[in-house]
PDB file as gemmi writes it, atoms N, CA and C in Angstrom:
CRYST1    1.000    1.000    1.000  90.00  90.00  90.00 P 1                      
ATOM      1  N   UNK A   1      50.021  77.769  50.326  1.00  0.00           N  
ATOM      2  CA  UNK A   1      51.590  77.900  50.609  1.00  0.00           C  
ATOM      3  C   UNK A   1      51.751  79.357  51.258  1.00  0.00           C  
ATOM      4  N   UNK A   2      51.241  80.303  50.881  1.00  0.00           N  
ATOM      5  CA  UNK A   2      51.359  81.418  51.485  1.00  0.00           C  
ATOM      6  C   UNK A   2      50.720  81.562  52.949  1.00  0.00           C  
ATOM      7  N   UNK A   3      49.590  80.804  52.992  1.00  0.00           N  
ATOM      8  CA  UNK A   3      48.994  80.697  54.358  1.00  0.00           C  
ATOM      9  C   UNK A   3      49.830  79.975  55.227  1.00  0.00           C  
ATOM     10  N   UNK A   4      50.487  78.990  54.849  1.00  0.00           N  
ATOM     11  CA  UNK A   4      51.372  78.372  55.755  1.00  0.00           C  
ATOM     12  C   UNK A   4      52.570  79.372  56.115  1.00  0.00           C  
ATOM     13  N   UNK A   5      53.043  80.038  55.383  1.00  0.00           N  
ATOM     14  CA  UNK A   5      54.252  80.941  55.663  1.00  0.00           C  
ATOM     15  C   UNK A   5      53.792  82.104  56.682  1.00  0.00           C  
ATOM     16  N   UNK A   6      52.607  82.660  56.242  1.00  0.00           N  
ATOM     17  CA  UNK A   6      52.063  83.787  57.171  1.00  0.00           C  
ATOM     18  C   UNK A   6      51.819  83.113  58.638  1.00  0.00           C  
ATOM     19  N   UNK A   7      51.197  81.997  58.701  1.00  0.00           N  
ATOM     20  CA  UNK A   7      50.968  81.226  59.873  1.00  0.00           C  
ATOM     21  C   UNK A   7      52.177  81.073  60.587  1.00  0.00           C  
ATOM     22  N   UNK A   8      53.391  80.577  59.828  1.00  0.00           N  
ATOM     23  CA  UNK A   8      54.553  80.262  60.640  1.00  0.00           C  
ATOM     24  C   UNK A   8      55.139  81.703  61.166  1.00  0.00           C  
ATOM     25  N   UNK A   9      55.037  82.696  60.299  1.00  0.00           N  
ATOM     26  CA  UNK A   9      55.568  84.011  60.685  1.00  0.00           C  
ATOM     27  C   UNK A   9      54.858  84.612  61.950  1.00  0.00           C  
ATOM     28  N   UNK A  10      53.480  84.226  62.002  1.00  0.00           N  
ATOM     29  CA  UNK A  10      52.630  84.828  63.040  1.00  0.00           C  
ATOM     30  C   UNK A  10      53.047  84.018  64.262  1.00  0.00           C  
ATOM     31  N   UNK A  11      53.279  82.807  64.313  1.00  0.00           N  
ATOM     32  CA  UNK A  11      53.806  81.727  65.513  1.00  0.00           C  
ATOM     33  C   UNK A  11      55.040  82.301  65.975  1.00  0.00           C  
ATOM     34  N   UNK A  12      56.081  82.769  64.934  1.00  0.00           N  
ATOM     35  CA  UNK A  12      57.268  83.024  65.283  1.00  0.00           C  
ATOM     36  C   UNK A  12      57.261  84.350  66.131  1.00  0.00           C  
ATOM     37  N   UNK A  13      56.438  85.337  65.546  1.00  0.00           N  
ATOM     38  CA  UNK A  13      56.160  86.664  66.220  1.00  0.00           C  
ATOM     39  C   UNK A  13      55.723  86.440  67.491  1.00  0.00           C  
ATOM     40  N   UNK A  14      54.635  85.504  67.648  1.00  0.00           N  
ATOM     41  CA  UNK A  14      54.016  85.514  69.058  1.00  0.00           C  
ATOM     42  C   UNK A  14      55.041  84.817  70.028  1.00  0.00           C  
ATOM     43  N   UNK A  15      55.841  84.046  69.432  1.00  0.00           N  
ATOM     44  CA  UNK A  15      56.903  83.352  70.393  1.00  0.00           C  
ATOM     45  C   UNK A  15      57.989  84.479  70.808  1.00  0.00           C  
ATOM     46  N   UNK A  16      58.165  85.329  69.800  1.00  0.00           N  
ATOM     47  CA  UNK A  16      59.146  86.315  70.126  1.00  0.00           C  
ATOM     48  C   UNK A  16      58.594  87.423  71.145  1.00  0.00           C  
ATOM     49  N   UNK A  17      57.386  87.706  70.897  1.00  0.00           N  
ATOM     50  CA  UNK A  17      56.721  88.704  71.838  1.00  0.00           C  
ATOM     51  C   UNK A  17      56.676  87.918  73.186  1.00  0.00           C  
ATOM     52  N   UNK A  18      56.184  86.788  73.362  1.00  0.00           N  
ATOM     53  CA  UNK A  18      56.199  86.099  74.648  1.00  0.00           C  
ATOM     54  C   UNK A  18      57.462  86.118  75.303  1.00  0.00           C  
ATOM     55  N   UNK A  19      58.504  85.561  74.518  1.00  0.00           N  
ATOM     56  CA  UNK A  19      60.121  85.806  75.221  1.00  0.00           C  
ATOM     57  C   UNK A  19      60.171  87.224  75.627  1.00  0.00           C  
ATOM     58  N   UNK A  20      59.956  88.139  74.901  1.00  0.00           N  
ATOM     59  CA  UNK A  20      60.389  89.503  75.386  1.00  0.00           C  
ATOM     60  C   UNK A  20      59.421  89.923  76.559  1.00  0.00           C  
ATOM     61  N   UNK A  21      58.136  89.497  76.534  1.00  0.00           N  
ATOM     62  CA  UNK A  21      57.416  89.777  77.687  1.00  0.00           C  
ATOM     63  C   UNK A  21      57.831  89.015  79.053  1.00  0.00           C  
ATOM     64  N   UNK A  22      58.303  87.824  78.950  1.00  0.00           N  
ATOM     65  CA  UNK A  22      58.929  87.062  80.000  1.00  0.00           C  
ATOM     66  C   UNK A  22      60.158  87.755  80.567  1.00  0.00           C  
ATOM     67  N   UNK A  23      61.193  88.223  79.662  1.00  0.00           N  
ATOM     68  CA  UNK A  23      62.219  88.836  80.088  1.00  0.00           C  
ATOM     69  C   UNK A  23      61.866  90.254  80.805  1.00  0.00           C  
ATOM     70  N   UNK A  24      60.938  90.918  80.268  1.00  0.00           N  
ATOM     71  CA  UNK A  24      60.594  92.235  80.991  1.00  0.00           C  
ATOM     72  C   UNK A  24      60.010  91.843  82.317  1.00  0.00           C  
ATOM     73  N   UNK A  25      59.168  90.892  82.455  1.00  0.00           N  
ATOM     74  CA  UNK A  25      58.503  90.595  83.745  1.00  0.00           C  
ATOM     75  C   UNK A  25      59.601  90.118  84.726  1.00  0.00           C  
ATOM     76  N   UNK A  26      60.569  89.313  84.255  1.00  0.00           N  
ATOM     77  CA  UNK A  26      61.658  88.780  85.206  1.00  0.00           C  
ATOM     78  C   UNK A  26      62.509  90.120  85.637  1.00  0.00           C  
ATOM     79  N   UNK A  27      62.749  91.005  84.795  1.00  0.00           N  
ATOM     80  CA  UNK A  27      63.606  92.027  84.957  1.00  0.00           C  
ATOM     81  C   UNK A  27      62.816  92.896  86.260  1.00  0.00           C  
ATOM     82  N   UNK A  28      61.596  93.006  86.065  1.00  0.00           N  
ATOM     83  CA  UNK A  28      60.717  93.987  86.741  1.00  0.00           C  
ATOM     84  C   UNK A  28      60.638  93.233  88.306  1.00  0.00           C  
ATOM     85  N   UNK A  29      60.601  91.894  88.262  1.00  0.00           N  
ATOM     86  CA  UNK A  29      60.579  91.303  89.470  1.00  0.00           C  
ATOM     87  C   UNK A  29      61.901  91.362  90.299  1.00  0.00           C  
ATOM     88  N   UNK A  30      63.104  91.250  89.665  1.00  0.00           N  
ATOM     89  CA  UNK A  30      64.320  91.387  90.160  1.00  0.00           C  
ATOM     90  C   UNK A  30      64.524  92.659  90.600  1.00  0.00           C  
ATOM     91  N   UNK A  31      64.259  93.690  89.976  1.00  0.00           N  
ATOM     92  CA  UNK A  31      64.163  95.155  90.418  1.00  0.00           C  
ATOM     93  C   UNK A  31      63.540  95.383  91.611  1.00  0.00           C  
ATOM     94  N   UNK A  32      62.382  94.793  91.505  1.00  0.00           N  
ATOM     95  CA  UNK A  32      61.527  95.096  92.837  1.00  0.00           C  
ATOM     96  C   UNK A  32      61.821  94.510  93.998  1.00  0.00           C  
ATOM     97  N   UNK A  33      62.506  93.236  93.991  1.00  0.00           N  
ATOM     98  CA  UNK A  33      63.103  92.567  94.891  1.00  0.00           C  
ATOM     99  C   UNK A  33      64.383  93.237  95.583  1.00  0.00           C  
ATOM    100  N   UNK A  34      65.226  93.723  94.601  1.00  0.00           N  
ATOM    101  CA  UNK A  34      66.448  94.437  95.234  1.00  0.00           C  
ATOM    102  C   UNK A  34      65.819  95.770  95.925  1.00  0.00           C  
ATOM    103  N   UNK A  35      65.056  96.444  95.067  1.00  0.00           N  
ATOM    104  CA  UNK A  35      64.524  97.656  95.674  1.00  0.00           C  
ATOM    105  C   UNK A  35      63.903  97.679  97.132  1.00  0.00           C  
ATOM    106  N   UNK A  36      62.963  96.577  97.281  1.00  0.00           N  
ATOM    107  CA  UNK A  36      62.440  96.234  98.658  1.00  0.00           C  
ATOM    108  C   UNK A  36      63.334  95.787  99.805  1.00  0.00           C  
ATOM    109  N   UNK A  37      64.448  95.170  99.236  1.00  0.00           N  
ATOM    110  CA  UNK A  37      65.394  94.634 100.155  1.00  0.00           C  
ATOM    111  C   UNK A  37      66.124  95.687 100.690  1.00  0.00           C  
ATOM    112  N   UNK A  38      66.548  96.750  99.866  1.00  0.00           N  
ATOM    113  CA  UNK A  38      67.261  97.960 100.211  1.00  0.00           C  
ATOM    114  C   UNK A  38      66.530  98.752 101.137  1.00  0.00           C  
ATOM    115  N   UNK A  39      65.084  98.884 100.782  1.00  0.00           N  
ATOM    116  CA  UNK A  39      64.291  99.732 101.598  1.00  0.00           C  
ATOM    117  C   UNK A  39      64.104  99.227 103.114  1.00  0.00           C  
ATOM    118  N   UNK A  40      64.003  97.799 103.048  1.00  0.00           N  
ATOM    119  CA  UNK A  40      63.919  97.143 104.423  1.00  0.00           C  
ATOM    120  C   UNK A  40      65.099  97.400 105.208  1.00  0.00           C  
ATOM    121  N   UNK A  41      66.290  97.269 104.522  1.00  0.00           N  
ATOM    122  CA  UNK A  41      67.520  97.434 105.189  1.00  0.00           C  
ATOM    123  C   UNK A  41      67.660  98.864 105.768  1.00  0.00           C  
ATOM    124  N   UNK A  42      67.220  99.802 104.952  1.00  0.00           N  
ATOM    125  CA  UNK A  42      67.415 101.067 105.327  1.00  0.00           C  
ATOM    126  C   UNK A  42      66.578 101.525 106.702  1.00  0.00           C  
ATOM    127  N   UNK A  43      65.306 100.803 106.614  1.00  0.00           N  
ATOM    128  CA  UNK A  43      64.390 101.102 107.822  1.00  0.00           C  
ATOM    129  C   UNK A  43      65.001 100.379 109.121  1.00  0.00           C  
ATOM    130  N   UNK A  44      65.712  99.188 108.893  1.00  0.00           N  
ATOM    131  CA  UNK A  44      66.191  98.454 110.021  1.00  0.00           C  
ATOM    132  C   UNK A  44      67.430  99.353 110.551  1.00  0.00           C  
ATOM    133  N   UNK A  45      68.356  99.881 109.697  1.00  0.00           N  
ATOM    134  CA  UNK A  45      69.376 100.765 110.057  1.00  0.00           C  
ATOM    135  C   UNK A  45      68.917 102.019 110.983  1.00  0.00           C  
ATOM    136  N   UNK A  46      67.725 102.497 110.351  1.00  0.00           N  
ATOM    137  CA  UNK A  46      67.174 103.839 111.027  1.00  0.00           C  
ATOM    138  C   UNK A  46      66.679 103.376 112.512  1.00  0.00           C  
ATOM    139  N   UNK A  47      66.041 102.229 112.442  1.00  0.00           N  
ATOM    140  CA  UNK A  47      65.565 101.830 113.776  1.00  0.00           C  
ATOM    141  C   UNK A  47      66.747 101.435 114.768  1.00  0.00           C  
ATOM    142  N   UNK A  48      67.657 100.807 114.208  1.00  0.00           N  
ATOM    143  CA  UNK A  48      68.848 100.598 115.042  1.00  0.00           C  
ATOM    144  C   UNK A  48      69.423 101.826 115.626  1.00  0.00           C  
ATOM    145  N   UNK A  49      69.486 102.990 114.850  1.00  0.00           N  
ATOM    146  CA  UNK A  49      70.069 104.185 115.099  1.00  0.00           C  
ATOM    147  C   UNK A  49      69.153 104.937 116.271  1.00  0.00           C  
ATOM    148  N   UNK A  50      67.820 104.538 116.115  1.00  0.00           N  
ATOM    149  CA  UNK A  50      66.940 105.129 116.967  1.00  0.00           C  
ATOM    150  C   UNK A  50      66.928 104.441 118.429  1.00  0.00           C  
ATOM    151  N   UNK A  51      66.929 103.211 118.385  1.00  0.00           N  
ATOM    152  CA  UNK A  51      66.855 102.636 119.649  1.00  0.00           C  
ATOM    153  C   UNK A  51      67.931 101.794 120.239  1.00  0.00           C  
ATOM    154  N   UNK A  52      69.056 101.683 119.281  1.00  0.00           N  
ATOM    155  CA  UNK A  52      70.308 101.108 119.740  1.00  0.00           C  
ATOM    156  C   UNK A  52      70.419  99.698 119.817  1.00  0.00           C  
TER     157      UNK A  52                                                      
END                                                                             
């Protein structure tokens, strides 16, 4: 009986950890995409200023 409970708790904790890791990974990807988009736009604006 206690083996089943601890097994269920381990499975629930594993699912929680996986969900948290997925959220962190998605946030990192979104942040990276926004960061690179702004960097590329900045370079394009500088090139437009330099060459017209």
